[in-house]
N, C-alpha and C positions, 0 to 999 in steps of 0.2 A: 443723475438725469442729464447733466451737461455733457458728460463723456459720451453717452449714448447719442445725444443730439449731434455732437461734433463728428462722431463716427458715421452717422447717417448722412450728414452733409458731405463728408469726404467720399463716401461711397457713391453718392449721386453725381458728384463732380467727376469721379473716376469713370463712371459709366456713360457720361454725357457724350464723349467723343465716339465710342462704338455705336451708340444709339443713333447719333447724327449721321454717321457713315452708313449705317443700315438703312435709315430712312431716305438717304440720297441715292441708294442703289448700289453701294459698294459692298464687298464681302464683309461680314460681321467681324471676322477675326483678322482682317487685313491680309498680309502676305506681300508678294511682289506686285506692286502697283505702278502704273504709268502715272507720272506726275509732270506738271508744267511749272517752269520757273516764271518769274515776272517778265522776262525777256522773250518768253514764248518757246523756249527749248523744251523738248520732251525727252524724258529718260525714265528708267525704271529704278525703283528703290524699295527697300524692305520697309513696309508701313505696318506697324503693329499699334492698334489703338490703345492709348493710355501709356505707351512706352516709347521712349526715344533714346537711342544709343548714339546717334551721329548728328542730331539736329536739336535746335532749340525750339521747344513746342510753344506755340501761341494759340492754344485752343485748337481750332480746325486747321490752322496754318502752321507751317514749320519753316524755320530758317535753316537752310542746308546748302552745302556746296553743290553747285551745278557742274557735272562733269562735261557737259557740252560746251558751255561758254567759259568754263574754268573761273567761276565767280560765285560769291555767296548771294543767295536770293531767297525770297519767300516762295515756297512751293506748295501746290495744292494738287490733290488727286484728280485724275481725269477718268471719266467713264470710258472704257474701251469701246463701247458701242458707238461713241461719238467720234471715234478716230477712223480715218481711212486706213487701208491696208499699208500704204506707204508710210503713214505716220506711225503705225504700230511697229513696223520694221525698224524705223529710225529710233524709236524709243528703246527697242530691244538691243540695238547696237551700243547704246550708252547706258551703262549701269553705274550706280554710285559706288563708292568705295565699300569694301566689305567691312563688317563690324570688327573694330580693333580688338 
């Protein structure tokens, strides 16, 4: 019984991020998303819910290298509908490093 309970808790925790993203209006399976660092820089990154290859996950937030300001920062996804055309173009110019 304990093993089943532990597996259920782990499954719920694993599915929490994708569910939160979906409820906030982001693609359920992630992909290339525009993110904003704490200094306000916009760039695109590969965001796969529940998985992190180049960042330290902190639930909804991630600590990741910002290619715009060349610093480490907490990054969060940005809805593309909230961006102007100029902001969208700026984010596309800056992509994070490819997966090692």
